[in-house]
BALOBA-1460 file (C-alpha; in Angstrom, 3 decimals):
// residues 333
<rec num="1" residu="m" x="380.779" y="245.503" z="315.133"/>
<rec num="2" residu="s" x="383.058" y="246.763" z="317.877"/>
<rec num="3" residu="r" x="385.268" y="249.825" z="317.734"/>
<rec num="4" residu="q" x="387.680" y="249.556" z="314.822"/>
<rec num="5" residu="t" x="390.891" y="250.990" z="313.528"/>
<rec num="6" residu="v" x="390.547" y="251.309" z="309.777"/>
<rec num="7" residu="w" x="393.299" y="250.658" z="307.277"/>
<rec num="8" residu="r" x="392.125" y="251.472" z="303.794"/>
<rec num="9" residu="r" x="393.213" y="249.573" z="300.758"/>
<rec num="10" residu="y" x="392.416" y="251.901" z="297.905"/>
<rec num="11" residu="g" x="393.222" y="251.100" z="294.332"/>
<rec num="12" residu="n" x="391.933" y="250.375" z="290.893"/>
<rec num="13" residu="s" x="393.159" y="246.821" z="290.332"/>
<rec num="14" residu="m" x="389.903" y="245.066" z="291.207"/>
<rec num="15" residu="r" x="387.868" y="247.891" z="289.703"/>
<rec num="16" residu="d" x="389.681" y="247.469" z="286.403"/>
<rec num="17" residu="c" x="389.066" y="243.714" z="286.446"/>
<rec num="18" residu="l" x="385.483" y="243.766" z="287.673"/>
<rec num="19" residu="g" x="384.300" y="246.945" z="285.978"/>
<rec num="20" residu="p" x="381.120" y="248.647" z="287.201"/>
<rec num="21" residu="s" x="380.307" y="245.674" z="289.443"/>
<rec num="22" residu="a" x="383.131" y="246.768" z="291.729"/>
<rec num="23" residu="h" x="381.140" y="249.849" z="292.618"/>
<rec num="24" residu="r" x="378.043" y="247.727" z="293.250"/>
<rec num="25" residu="v" x="379.654" y="246.199" z="296.318"/>
<rec num="26" residu="g" x="382.284" y="248.846" z="296.982"/>
<rec num="27" residu="l" x="385.220" y="246.708" z="295.854"/>
<rec num="28" residu="s" x="387.095" y="249.680" z="294.438"/>
<rec num="29" residu="r" x="387.325" y="251.069" z="297.968"/>
<rec num="30" residu="t" x="387.488" y="247.928" z="300.051"/>
<rec num="31" residu="r" x="388.312" y="248.549" z="303.676"/>
<rec num="32" residu="f" x="390.794" y="246.317" z="305.411"/>
<rec num="33" residu="i" x="390.176" y="246.687" z="309.110"/>
<rec num="34" residu="r" x="391.529" y="245.425" z="312.385"/>
<rec num="35" residu="v" x="389.386" y="245.321" z="315.497"/>
<rec num="36" residu="e" x="390.706" y="247.273" z="318.453"/>
<rec num="37" residu="r" x="388.783" y="246.277" z="321.588"/>
<rec num="38" residu="g" x="387.826" y="249.031" z="324.004"/>
<rec num="39" residu="r" x="388.588" y="252.702" z="323.884"/>
<rec num="40" residu="e" x="391.860" y="254.122" z="322.595"/>
<rec num="41" residu="r" x="393.462" y="257.474" z="322.827"/>
<rec num="42" residu="e" x="392.870" y="259.632" z="319.793"/>
<rec num="43" residu="r" x="396.547" y="259.855" z="318.888"/>
<rec num="44" residu="e" x="396.782" y="256.070" z="318.765"/>
<rec num="45" residu="r" x="393.843" y="255.906" z="316.394"/>
<rec num="46" residu="e" x="395.363" y="258.578" z="314.195"/>
<rec num="47" residu="r" x="398.739" y="256.833" z="314.177"/>
<rec num="48" residu="e" x="397.192" y="253.597" z="312.979"/>
<rec num="49" residu="r" x="394.772" y="255.094" z="310.467"/>
<rec num="50" residu="v" x="397.166" y="254.818" z="307.542"/>
<rec num="51" residu="p" x="396.004" y="254.869" z="303.923"/>
<rec num="52" residu="l" x="397.592" y="252.194" z="301.756"/>
<rec num="53" residu="i" x="397.433" y="253.126" z="298.089"/>
<rec num="54" residu="l" x="397.359" y="250.227" z="295.659"/>
<rec num="55" residu="t" x="397.276" y="250.701" z="291.919"/>
<rec num="56" residu="a" x="397.465" y="248.488" z="288.878"/>
<rec num="57" residu="n" x="399.161" y="249.297" z="285.598"/>
<rec num="58" residu="a" x="400.009" y="246.743" z="282.936"/>
<rec num="59" residu="d" x="403.030" y="248.789" z="281.866"/>
<rec num="60" residu="v" x="404.767" y="248.369" z="285.231"/>
<rec num="61" residu="p" x="407.084" y="245.303" z="285.332"/>
<rec num="62" residu="d" x="405.917" y="242.640" z="287.775"/>
<rec num="63" residu="h" x="409.046" y="242.753" z="289.923"/>
<rec num="64" residu="i" x="408.687" y="246.516" z="290.313"/>
<rec num="65" residu="s" x="405.049" y="246.464" z="291.364"/>
<rec num="66" residu="l" x="405.564" y="243.482" z="293.684"/>
<rec num="67" residu="w" x="408.639" y="244.755" z="295.494"/>
<rec num="68" residu="g" x="407.473" y="248.344" z="295.515"/>
<rec num="69" residu="l" x="404.077" y="247.528" z="296.929"/>
<rec num="70" residu="l" x="402.901" y="244.167" z="298.247"/>
<rec num="71" residu="l" x="406.217" y="242.862" z="299.574"/>
<rec num="72" residu="a" x="406.914" y="246.315" z="300.981"/>
<rec num="73" residu="i" x="403.781" y="245.834" z="303.088"/>
<rec num="74" residu="r" x="404.219" y="242.188" z="304.101"/>
<rec num="75" residu="g" x="407.795" y="242.498" z="305.352"/>
<rec num="76" residu="p" x="407.780" y="245.661" z="307.477"/>
<rec num="77" residu="l" x="404.398" y="244.761" z="309.023"/>
<rec num="78" residu="q" x="405.598" y="241.194" z="309.656"/>
<rec num="79" residu="l" x="402.576" y="239.613" z="308.008"/>
<rec num="80" residu="y" x="404.373" y="236.307" z="308.215"/>
<rec num="81" residu="a" x="401.431" y="233.930" z="307.896"/>
<rec num="82" residu="n" x="399.816" y="233.781" z="304.470"/>
<rec num="83" residu="v" x="396.717" y="231.599" z="304.755"/>
<rec num="84" residu="r" x="395.125" y="230.321" z="301.555"/>
<rec num="85" residu="p" x="392.089" y="228.062" z="301.918"/>
<rec num="86" residu="v" x="390.903" y="226.174" z="298.847"/>
<rec num="87" residu="r" x="387.769" y="224.117" z="298.418"/>
<rec num="88" residu="t" x="385.288" y="223.010" z="295.822"/>
<rec num="89" residu="f" x="382.097" y="225.058" z="296.004"/>
<rec num="90" residu="p" x="378.552" y="223.659" z="295.703"/>
<rec num="91" residu="g" x="377.491" y="223.617" z="292.068"/>
<rec num="92" residu="t" x="381.093" y="223.350" z="290.882"/>
<rec num="93" residu="r" x="383.460" y="220.439" z="290.534"/>
<rec num="94" residu="s" x="387.140" y="219.730" z="290.628"/>
<rec num="95" residu="p" x="388.731" y="218.796" z="287.295"/>
<rec num="96" residu="l" x="390.367" y="215.887" z="289.109"/>
<rec num="97" residu="v" x="388.660" y="212.498" z="288.775"/>
<rec num="98" residu="t" x="390.540" y="211.510" z="291.922"/>
<rec num="99" residu="a" x="388.785" y="214.226" z="293.962"/>
<rec num="100" residu="t" x="385.519" y="212.327" z="294.315"/>
<rec num="101" residu="k" x="384.473" y="214.401" z="297.352"/>
<rec num="102" residu="g" x="385.874" y="217.662" z="296.078"/>
<rec num="103" residu="i" x="388.812" y="219.457" z="297.676"/>
<rec num="104" residu="d" x="389.017" y="221.117" z="301.091"/>
<rec num="105" residu="w" x="392.577" y="222.165" z="301.932"/>
<rec num="106" residu="m" x="394.157" y="224.859" z="304.079"/>
<rec num="107" residu="l" x="397.486" y="226.123" z="302.766"/>
<rec num="108" residu="v" x="399.868" y="228.033" z="305.036"/>
<rec num="109" residu="r" x="402.691" y="229.975" z="303.402"/>
<rec num="110" residu="e" x="405.667" y="231.530" z="305.177"/>
<rec num="111" residu="n" x="405.276" y="235.129" z="304.077"/>
<rec num="112" residu="s" x="408.228" y="237.171" z="305.325"/>
<rec num="113" residu="e" x="411.532" y="235.531" z="304.350"/>
<rec num="114" residu="g" x="412.786" y="232.469" z="302.457"/>
<rec num="115" residu="e" x="413.184" y="232.814" z="298.724"/>
<rec num="116" residu="y" x="411.522" y="236.257" z="298.721"/>
<rec num="117" residu="a" x="413.853" y="237.807" z="301.309"/>
<rec num="118" residu="g" x="415.231" y="240.203" z="298.698"/>
<rec num="119" residu="q" x="418.862" y="239.278" z="299.297"/>
<rec num="120" residu="g" x="421.195" y="239.174" z="296.295"/>
<rec num="121" residu="g" x="422.166" y="241.393" z="293.423"/>
<rec num="122" residu="r" x="423.533" y="241.801" z="289.909"/>
<rec num="123" residu="s" x="426.990" y="242.757" z="288.752"/>
<rec num="124" residu="h" x="428.912" y="243.231" z="285.483"/>
<rec num="125" residu="l" x="425.720" y="244.392" z="283.776"/>
<rec num="126" residu="g" x="425.673" y="243.875" z="280.015"/>
<rec num="127" residu="q" x="428.838" y="241.802" z="279.999"/>
<rec num="128" residu="p" x="429.044" y="238.168" z="278.873"/>
<rec num="129" residu="w" x="429.978" y="237.326" z="282.476"/>
<rec num="130" residu="e" x="427.047" y="239.251" z="283.952"/>
<rec num="131" residu="t" x="426.119" y="237.649" z="287.257"/>
<rec num="132" residu="a" x="422.947" y="237.567" z="289.365"/>
<rec num="133" residu="t" x="422.380" y="236.029" z="292.779"/>
<rec num="134" residu="e" x="419.128" y="235.357" z="294.593"/>
<rec num="135" residu="v" x="419.732" y="234.331" z="298.190"/>
<rec num="136" residu="a" x="417.070" y="232.523" z="300.228"/>
<rec num="137" residu="i" x="417.082" y="233.411" z="303.919"/>
<rec num="138" residu="f" x="415.744" y="230.986" z="306.517"/>
<rec num="139" residu="t" x="415.875" y="231.932" z="310.193"/>
<rec num="140" residu="r" x="415.028" y="229.834" z="313.213"/>
<rec num="141" residu="v" x="412.547" y="232.422" z="314.460"/>
<rec num="142" residu="g" x="410.879" y="232.680" z="311.055"/>
<rec num="143" residu="i" x="410.560" y="228.946" z="310.581"/>
<rec num="144" residu="e" x="409.447" y="228.175" z="314.118"/>
<rec num="145" residu="r" x="406.690" y="230.760" z="314.190"/>
<rec num="146" residu="i" x="405.171" y="229.623" z="310.882"/>
<rec num="147" residu="m" x="405.436" y="225.977" z="311.948"/>
<rec num="148" residu="r" x="403.621" y="226.669" z="315.196"/>
<rec num="149" residu="f" x="400.978" y="228.602" z="313.304"/>
<rec num="150" residu="a" x="400.524" y="225.701" z="310.866"/>
<rec num="151" residu="f" x="400.312" y="223.082" z="313.600"/>
<rec num="152" residu="e" x="397.736" y="225.225" z="315.426"/>
<rec num="153" residu="m" x="395.787" y="225.547" z="312.187"/>
<rec num="154" residu="a" x="395.881" y="221.786" z="311.652"/>
<rec num="155" residu="r" x="394.754" y="221.227" z="315.238"/>
<rec num="156" residu="s" x="391.751" y="223.511" z="314.672"/>
<rec num="157" residu="r" x="390.511" y="221.455" z="311.720"/>
<rec num="158" residu="p" x="388.603" y="218.173" z="312.087"/>
<rec num="159" residu="r" x="391.230" y="215.919" z="310.532"/>
<rec num="160" residu="r" x="394.188" y="217.324" z="312.517"/>
<rec num="161" residu="l" x="396.484" y="216.480" z="309.647"/>
<rec num="162" residu="l" x="399.500" y="218.522" z="308.499"/>
<rec num="163" residu="t" x="401.874" y="218.054" z="305.568"/>
<rec num="164" residu="v" x="405.197" y="219.927" z="305.653"/>
<rec num="165" residu="v" x="406.552" y="220.734" z="302.188"/>
<rec num="166" residu="t" x="410.335" y="220.826" z="301.787"/>
<rec num="167" residu="k" x="413.192" y="220.350" z="299.327"/>
<rec num="168" residu="s" x="415.856" y="219.259" z="301.766"/>
<rec num="169" residu="n" x="417.331" y="216.621" z="299.485"/>
<rec num="170" residu="s" x="418.968" y="219.265" z="297.299"/>
<rec num="171" residu="m" x="418.797" y="222.439" z="299.436"/>
<rec num="172" residu="r" x="421.034" y="221.193" z="302.206"/>
<rec num="173" residu="n" x="421.138" y="224.197" z="304.513"/>
<rec num="174" residu="g" x="417.949" y="226.230" z="304.787"/>
<rec num="175" residu="m" x="415.636" y="223.354" z="303.975"/>
<rec num="176" residu="v" x="417.389" y="220.993" z="306.377"/>
<rec num="177" residu="l" x="416.844" y="223.604" z="309.105"/>
<rec num="178" residu="w" x="413.203" y="223.794" z="307.985"/>
<rec num="179" residu="d" x="412.830" y="220.016" z="308.454"/>
<rec num="180" residu="q" x="414.628" y="220.033" z="311.789"/>
<rec num="181" residu="i" x="412.438" y="222.751" z="313.267"/>
<rec num="182" residu="a" x="409.283" y="221.060" z="311.947"/>
<rec num="183" residu="a" x="410.229" y="217.916" z="313.867"/>
<rec num="184" residu="e" x="410.973" y="219.952" z="317.000"/>
<rec num="185" residu="v" x="407.668" y="221.819" z="316.911"/>
<rec num="186" residu="a" x="405.742" y="218.616" z="316.202"/>
<rec num="187" residu="q" x="406.672" y="217.367" z="319.666"/>
<rec num="188" residu="d" x="404.413" y="220.045" z="321.149"/>
<rec num="189" residu="f" x="401.452" y="218.833" z="319.066"/>
<rec num="190" residu="p" x="401.067" y="215.100" z="319.745"/>
<rec num="191" residu="d" x="397.412" y="215.280" z="318.697"/>
<rec num="192" residu="v" x="398.346" y="216.388" z="315.147"/>
<rec num="193" residu="t" x="399.372" y="213.788" z="312.586"/>
<rec num="194" residu="w" x="402.056" y="215.151" z="310.286"/>
<rec num="195" residu="d" x="404.228" y="214.051" z="307.402"/>
<rec num="196" residu="k" x="406.832" y="215.559" z="305.114"/>
<rec num="197" residu="m" x="406.895" y="215.795" z="301.316"/>
<rec num="198" residu="l" x="409.443" y="217.041" z="298.826"/>
<rec num="199" residu="v" x="407.849" y="219.836" z="296.823"/>
<rec num="200" residu="d" x="408.119" y="218.042" z="293.472"/>
<rec num="201" residu="a" x="406.555" y="214.875" z="294.878"/>
<rec num="202" residu="m" x="403.885" y="217.055" z="296.478"/>
<rec num="203" residu="t" x="402.560" y="218.126" z="293.078"/>
<rec num="204" residu="v" x="402.008" y="214.470" z="292.210"/>
<rec num="205" residu="r" x="400.269" y="213.754" z="295.515"/>
<rec num="206" residu="m" x="397.951" y="216.727" z="295.084"/>
<rec num="207" residu="v" x="396.781" y="215.308" z="291.764"/>
<rec num="208" residu="r" x="396.783" y="211.581" z="292.431"/>
<rec num="209" residu="n" x="395.712" y="211.452" z="296.083"/>
<rec num="210" residu="p" x="394.043" y="214.747" z="297.026"/>
<rec num="211" residu="e" x="392.004" y="213.215" z="299.841"/>
<rec num="212" residu="s" x="395.224" y="212.401" z="301.723"/>
<rec num="213" residu="l" x="395.832" y="216.124" z="302.316"/>
<rec num="214" residu="d" x="394.303" y="218.691" z="304.640"/>
<rec num="215" residu="t" x="396.577" y="221.427" z="306.053"/>
<rec num="216" residu="i" x="399.796" y="222.140" z="304.147"/>
<rec num="217" residu="v" x="402.714" y="224.391" z="305.136"/>
<rec num="218" residu="g" x="405.671" y="225.447" z="303.022"/>
<rec num="219" residu="t" x="408.129" y="228.185" z="302.187"/>
<rec num="220" residu="n" x="407.363" y="231.463" z="300.503"/>
<rec num="221" residu="l" x="408.200" y="230.237" z="296.996"/>
<rec num="222" residu="h" x="406.916" y="226.678" z="297.307"/>
<rec num="223" residu="m" x="403.503" y="227.692" z="298.612"/>
<rec num="224" residu="d" x="403.229" y="230.573" z="296.166"/>
<rec num="225" residu="i" x="403.323" y="227.974" z="293.409"/>
<rec num="226" residu="l" x="401.424" y="225.147" z="295.110"/>
<rec num="227" residu="s" x="398.561" y="227.409" z="296.195"/>
<rec num="228" residu="d" x="397.854" y="228.370" z="292.571"/>
<rec num="229" residu="l" x="397.878" y="224.701" z="291.623"/>
<rec num="230" residu="a" x="395.602" y="223.896" z="294.560"/>
<rec num="231" residu="a" x="393.094" y="226.564" z="293.541"/>
<rec num="232" residu="a" x="392.991" y="225.282" z="289.970"/>
<rec num="233" residu="l" x="392.526" y="221.712" z="291.181"/>
<rec num="234" residu="a" x="389.650" y="222.819" z="293.409"/>
<rec num="235" residu="g" x="387.909" y="224.482" z="290.476"/>
<rec num="236" residu="s" x="389.473" y="227.822" z="289.569"/>
<rec num="237" residu="i" x="392.032" y="230.310" z="290.806"/>
<rec num="238" residu="g" x="389.174" y="232.798" z="290.584"/>
<rec num="239" residu="v" x="387.716" y="231.515" z="293.860"/>
<rec num="240" residu="a" x="390.882" y="231.494" z="295.986"/>
<rec num="241" residu="p" x="391.278" y="234.038" z="298.822"/>
<rec num="242" residu="s" x="394.283" y="234.833" z="300.962"/>
<rec num="243" residu="s" x="394.963" y="236.347" z="304.363"/>
<rec num="244" residu="n" x="398.280" y="238.052" z="305.102"/>
<rec num="245" residu="l" x="398.319" y="237.851" z="308.881"/>
<rec num="246" residu="d" x="400.328" y="239.182" z="311.762"/>
<rec num="247" residu="p" x="399.253" y="236.563" z="314.316"/>
<rec num="248" residu="t" x="400.515" y="238.788" z="317.149"/>
<rec num="249" residu="r" x="397.906" y="241.379" z="316.066"/>
<rec num="250" residu="k" x="400.408" y="244.169" z="316.634"/>
<rec num="251" residu="n" x="399.965" y="245.242" z="313.007"/>
<rec num="252" residu="p" x="396.993" y="245.333" z="310.661"/>
<rec num="253" residu="s" x="396.489" y="242.313" z="308.428"/>
<rec num="254" residu="l" x="395.814" y="242.299" z="304.694"/>
<rec num="255" residu="f" x="393.196" y="240.294" z="302.807"/>
<rec num="256" residu="e" x="393.128" y="239.848" z="299.045"/>
<rec num="257" residu="p" x="392.310" y="237.353" z="296.281"/>
<rec num="258" residu="v" x="395.150" y="235.001" z="295.357"/>
<rec num="259" residu="h" x="394.932" y="236.012" z="291.708"/>
<rec num="260" residu="g" x="396.566" y="239.203" z="290.501"/>
<rec num="261" residu="s" x="395.171" y="242.073" z="288.498"/>
<rec num="262" residu="a" x="394.478" y="239.804" z="285.498"/>
<rec num="263" residu="f" x="395.129" y="242.358" z="282.773"/>
<rec num="264" residu="d" x="394.329" y="239.759" z="280.113"/>
<rec num="265" residu="i" x="390.632" y="239.938" z="281.039"/>
<rec num="266" residu="t" x="390.422" y="243.609" z="281.972"/>
<rec num="267" residu="g" x="387.133" y="245.122" z="280.838"/>
<rec num="268" residu="k" x="385.696" y="241.821" z="279.562"/>
<rec num="269" residu="g" x="383.350" y="241.362" z="282.485"/>
<rec num="270" residu="v" x="384.329" y="237.743" z="283.087"/>
<rec num="271" residu="a" x="386.465" y="238.039" z="286.246"/>
<rec num="272" residu="n" x="385.279" y="235.752" z="289.015"/>
<rec num="273" residu="p" x="384.344" y="237.846" z="292.080"/>
<rec num="274" residu="v" x="384.102" y="234.850" z="294.434"/>
<rec num="275" residu="a" x="387.722" y="235.216" z="295.604"/>
<rec num="276" residu="t" x="387.044" y="238.810" z="296.612"/>
<rec num="277" residu="f" x="383.896" y="237.895" z="298.532"/>
<rec num="278" residu="w" x="385.722" y="235.037" z="300.234"/>
<rec num="279" residu="s" x="388.649" y="237.337" z="301.138"/>
<rec num="280" residu="a" x="386.145" y="239.698" z="302.749"/>
<rec num="281" residu="a" x="384.708" y="236.775" z="304.715"/>
<rec num="282" residu="e" x="388.185" y="235.797" z="305.899"/>
<rec num="283" residu="m" x="388.692" y="239.368" z="307.051"/>
<rec num="284" residu="l" x="385.429" y="239.304" z="308.996"/>
<rec num="285" residu="s" x="386.449" y="236.074" z="310.674"/>
<rec num="286" residu="w" x="389.825" y="237.537" z="311.666"/>
<rec num="287" residu="l" x="388.001" y="240.503" z="313.176"/>
<rec num="288" residu="g" x="385.970" y="238.166" z="315.364"/>
<rec num="289" residu="e" x="382.823" y="238.522" z="313.249"/>
<rec num="290" residu="k" x="382.589" y="234.792" z="312.521"/>
<rec num="291" residu="h" x="378.804" y="234.768" z="312.182"/>
<rec num="292" residu="a" x="378.924" y="237.541" z="309.584"/>
<rec num="293" residu="a" x="381.649" y="235.638" z="307.730"/>
<rec num="294" residu="q" x="379.539" y="232.478" z="307.709"/>
<rec num="295" residu="q" x="376.523" y="234.391" z="306.425"/>
<rec num="296" residu="l" x="378.509" y="235.948" z="303.587"/>
<rec num="297" residu="m" x="379.955" y="232.589" z="302.559"/>
<rec num="298" residu="r" x="376.510" y="230.992" z="302.687"/>
<rec num="299" residu="c" x="375.289" y="233.653" z="300.246"/>
<rec num="300" residu="v" x="378.206" y="232.901" z="297.886"/>
<rec num="301" residu="e" x="377.607" y="229.144" z="298.164"/>
<rec num="302" residu="n" x="373.907" y="229.573" z="297.376"/>
<rec num="303" residu="v" x="374.760" y="231.503" z="294.227"/>
<rec num="304" residu="c" x="377.248" y="228.851" z="293.096"/>
<rec num="305" residu="k" x="374.796" y="226.067" z="293.871"/>
<rec num="306" residu="a" x="372.204" y="227.818" z="291.709"/>
<rec num="307" residu="g" x="374.591" y="227.611" z="288.756"/>
<rec num="308" residu="i" x="375.302" y="231.337" z="288.571"/>
<rec num="309" residu="l" x="378.967" y="230.987" z="287.657"/>
<rec num="310" residu="t" x="381.577" y="232.791" z="285.589"/>
<rec num="311" residu="p" x="383.190" y="230.976" z="282.619"/>
<rec num="312" residu="d" x="386.247" y="229.838" z="284.590"/>
<rec num="313" residu="l" x="383.903" y="227.601" z="286.597"/>
<rec num="314" residu="g" x="382.063" y="226.401" z="283.525"/>
<rec num="315" residu="g" x="379.229" y="228.914" z="283.790"/>
<rec num="316" residu="s" x="377.820" y="231.499" z="281.408"/>
<rec num="317" residu="s" x="377.281" y="234.423" z="283.807"/>
<rec num="318" residu="n" x="379.411" y="237.531" z="283.741"/>
<rec num="319" residu="t" x="380.983" y="239.275" z="286.708"/>
<rec num="320" residu="q" x="378.044" y="241.595" z="287.191"/>
<rec num="321" residu="g" x="375.589" y="238.713" z="287.187"/>
<rec num="322" residu="v" x="377.425" y="236.902" z="289.977"/>
<rec num="323" residu="v" x="377.862" y="240.078" z="292.021"/>
<rec num="324" residu="d" x="374.160" y="240.937" z="291.672"/>
<rec num="325" residu="a" x="373.171" y="237.415" z="292.685"/>
<rec num="326" residu="v" x="375.350" y="237.502" z="295.813"/>
<rec num="327" residu="c" x="374.065" y="240.966" z="296.730"/>
<rec num="328" residu="a" x="370.485" y="239.708" z="296.316"/>
<rec num="329" residu="q" x="371.297" y="236.891" z="298.731"/>
<rec num="330" residu="i" x="372.737" y="239.369" z="301.204"/>
<rec num="331" residu="d" x="369.628" y="241.546" z="300.937"/>
<rec num="332" residu="r" x="367.541" y="238.559" z="302.060"/>
<rec num="333" residu="l" x="369.447" y="238.098" z="305.296"/>
């Protein structure tokens, strides 16, 4: 690989879920890296070599850990494109009888504003008239850049098909702007077929007509929910990766499984490591190492095809068994 600036993502969340198998493939000290072409001055390398410390603790409330950590990274670094591919792996099947060919979708989530902008507050605490507000923020620049990213993504895929998720029938300001900008951007992509769906109707379409979908774009909240549904419909949330991208490449990007720390299965040895492997492959692809990414995914697919699966995919293997099988595939490369 070419010269790299390394951003470390240290933490014990995946280690706690995966147990000793995390150490087998170094998941407890996964490196998240961004390629920097050519030579750089030493001070630039030192400025960008920033350790990001991630930890997991079941006693910490979700809103504290999320706002104090992950959202504190996504916003300031402007990782505005959250890309979540979902597909049915060889040797597995979708629970949907309507998905006769399996599922292969690309979900694009606006990742820097919208419903997770952090605007609002609480007043009159403890009183019967206690009040809380949660304000969604939609900006033209934020919407346009994610729309262009989504249309480009759709253009790069064979079907060149994009579905824009909205709720403009009841959210008459931000979501109407969302629809308006989608239509404006679409004019620059005449080779991409696109349509629009209300988010509630979208859940029905995903179940009843999954083959009508390919690339999907939506707001922070809508795609947070729909991407979990999509992963489950494809087979399991345990296989779903995500990329938190700064498409300008001015800042490092972040790659992680869609699922959280999964404290309910901590130490049981049943966590599915496929999402972590796939996240690593997405990172390699972003770095320009597309061949390495393809090789890694081929190893994962071979393991799934052989029936070496964790219980969430209907298998009887534990986490360590899947990790060992993938590592054995890698050793044969």
